[in-house]
N, C-alpha and C positions, 0 to 999 in steps of 0.2 A: 736832063735824063738821058741815059744811054739809048741808042737806037735799037738795040736788041739784047738778047740774053744768050749766054754762052751755051746753055743746055738745060735739060730737065733731069732731075734726080728724083727717084721714088724711094721713100723710106718708111719703115715701120718703127715702132717704139724701140726695137732692138738695134736698128741700124741708124737711127736718127742722129745720134751724137756724132758719128763719123761723116754723115751727109751734110750737116749744118755748116761747117766752116766753108767760107767762100760763097755761100748762098745769099743771094740778094733779095729774092722774092720767095715767100713761103705760103703755100696753100695748106691750111690745116683742115684735112677732110674729116678726121676723127675728132669731133669736138669734145669727146669724153676723155681724151688722152692728156696726161700731164707732161708729155715729153718736152714741150717747148719750155715750160717752167723748169723742168729738171736739168735741161742741157743748155740753158740760155747763155751760159758762159762761153759756149763754142760759137756763138753768133758774132762773127767778126766782120761781116759784110752786109748784114741784113738791113734793108730799107723799108720793106713793106711786108706785113703779115695779113693774110685774108683767111677768115674762118668760114667754113661751109655750114654755118648756123646763124640764127638770129642772136642768141645769147653769146656773150663773150667772157663769161665769168671765169672760165679756165685760163684765160689769157690776161686778165687784169691783175697780174702780180707786179709788185713794186718795180722790179728791174725793167720790165717792158714799159710800164707806165712812165717811168722816169727817163726813158731813152727817146731819141728822135725818131724811132721806127713808127711808121704809119700803120694803124690798125683799122681794117675794114671788116664788115660782116655781110651776111646774106639777107639783110632786111628786104622784105617784099616777096620773097619766095613762098613763105609759109602763111601769109595773112589769111587768105580765103580758105585754104584747107583747114586751118586751125579753127576758124570761125564756124565752118560747117561741122567740125567735130564737136565743138561745144554745143551747138544747137542740137545735134544728134543726141548728146548726153542728156541735155535738159528734157527733150521729148521722151527719151527712153525711161528716164527716172520718173518724170511726172506721170507717164502713162503706164508705169509699172511693167515695162517690157521684160526685165530680168525674171520677174515672178511668172509671167506668162510662159516664157521659155522653159523655166523649171517645171511648171505644171504640165506643159506639153510633154516633156521628157518622162513624166510619171503617168501620162495618159489621163490626166486629171482635169475635169471640167469645173473650173472655179470662177464663177462670175463675181465681179467686184466693181466698185466705182473708182475712177482715177481722178487726178488733179487737173484743173485747168492751167494753161500756161499764160494765155492773154490776161493782162491786168496784174500779173505778179511782178514783184520788184527784183531786178537783178542788179547787183553792184559789181561792176567790172573794174578790177584794179590793174592798171596798165594803160597809159594814155598814148602808147605808140601805135604803129599801123596794125599790129595784131589785135590789140585791145579795141581799137576803133572798128575793125572789121567785125569783131565779136559783137560789139554794141549795135552795129547796123543790122546784123542778122537777127539778134534777139528782139530788137525793136520792130523788125518786119513781121514777127508773129504776135505782136501786140503787147510785148512786155514793157514795163516801165523801167528804163535802164538809167543807172547812174554811173557815169564813166569817171574814174578817179585816176588822175595822172600824178606826177611827182609833186606838183604844186598844190594838189588837193588832198594829200595824205592826211592832213590834220582834220579833215572832215569825216574820216572813217568812223570815229566813235559815235557820230550822230547818224550815220547812214546804216551801219551794221544792224542796229535793232529793227530796221525796216526791211532788211533783206530776206527774201525767200531763197535767193540764189546768190552765192558769193563766188565770183569767177576770178581766179588769180592768173594774170597774163603779164605780169611785170618782169622786168629784168632783175637778175640777182645782183644787188649792190650792197654796200654797207648799210644803206638806209632800209632796204627791203628784206635783208636776211632775217629770218625768224619772225616775220611780221605777223604771221598767224600763230599765235601762242595761246596759252591758257587765258590770258587777259582779253584778247580780242575774240576768242571763241566764246567767252562768257557773254559777249554782247549780242550774239546771235540768238534768234528765237529757236525753240525746239523743232519747229517745222523746217528750218533752214537747211540747205545743202551746200556743200563746198565743192567747187570744180577747180582743179589745179592743172593748167597746161603751161605754166611758166617754168619754174625750176623747183626742184625738190626742197632746196634750201629756204624757200619762202615760208615753209611750214615747219613748226616744231612738231615732228611726227609723234613723239610720245604724248604730247598734249592733245593732238587730234585723236589719237587712239583712245585716250581717256574719255574725251567728249563723246565719241561715237559709242563706246562700250556702255557709258552711263546713260545714253539716250538724250544727251543735252542738245544734240543736233540730229537731224533726220537721216543724213547720209553724206556720202562724198564720192566723187568720181575723180580719180587720180591718174594722171598720165606721166607724172614725173615724181622722183623720189630722192631722198637723201643719199641712198645707195642704189645703184642700178647695175645689174638687175636687182629687183626687189628680193631680198633674202627669203628663202622658202619658209623660214620660221617667223616672218613678220605676221602679226595678228591682222594686218590689213587684208590679207588674202581671204579671210573667213568672216570678218565682221559683217553683220547684216546692214544692208543699205549701202554697201561700198562696191564700186566698180573699179577694177584695176586694169590698166592697159600699159603696154610696154614702150612708153615714149614714142608714140606713133601718130600723134594728133596732126602733125603737119606733113606726113609722108604719104602723098597720093601718087598714083601712077604717073611717072615722068618727072618726079621731083629731082632726081639726080641730074637729069639732063638740064633742067632749069638752073640748078646750082652751077653747073659747068658753064652754061651760057653767060650767067652773071659774072663769073670769074674771068671768062675769056674777054668779055667786054671791058672789064676793069684792067685786064692785062694790056689790051690794046691802048687804053687811055694812058696807062703807065708808060708804055714804050713811046707814045707820042708826046709825053710831057703834059698831058691834060689832067684836069682835076679828077680824082677818083670818086666813085659812087660809094655811099654808105661809110664815110669816114667816122669812126667812133670817137666821140668826145671823151678823152681819157679821164677827165675830171668827173664826168657824170657816169661813165661806164656803159653808155649806149650811144646810138647815132642821134644827134640833135636834129631839130626840125630844119636847120639851115643847110644840111648836107644834101648833095644831089642823090636822088634815089633811083 
């Protein structure tokens, strides 16, 4: 490995194509951008791409996957914040906090009973660090948690009919794309709720809208969507029992600094010729358990 780097270039989508030639290391800060895919042909010196996100679906296009370029992600930064966010959503929905806030805004005193959380079944799809962190926190409040990783996907048809809560925290891959569709939604009970903090592409949104509108499931809390920002005309904004948030489940105070620290550590490793942290297995589309974290 070379002992140093010639310099740093900052680029936006508009200037990326001209900045890429000669670039050896690329930090992709905007994980929603398609610039890397669109201008890959200009990458004549690239050896390592790091993304400031846990998901790498915007970067797993054939040309990069087939190249010798190393791909790393920001695994470990968002685990606890996202787990806290999911626990908050479970408590908010079970305790009917949205309705309490709405009644407060109307100055309306409306007593009612809410749902218990302890003893309820949560199926968490995603066996990586984020999914495991979610499972730990939900288990800590007494929930019966089933954690489903890649090797356990075939157990979903038997688990979903038991689920009071279905939490999606899986990476977006060929295997997981559209995994929650009309068929899998039909396996859920009418009292079940869906929480998605993974990627919007895990869900077939029209099928979810149909299930919610027909009352076939009780509700959903969605932090990620097929299109972001969520279009104003989407029925998800107004469907009863739905909480919409703007892809913020992992973004706590200080998250940007933590992302920079992770990249700086990896850059020091790169310059010293040491193994990089969070190397993505290109065949799987995520960091395997054997990669340094």
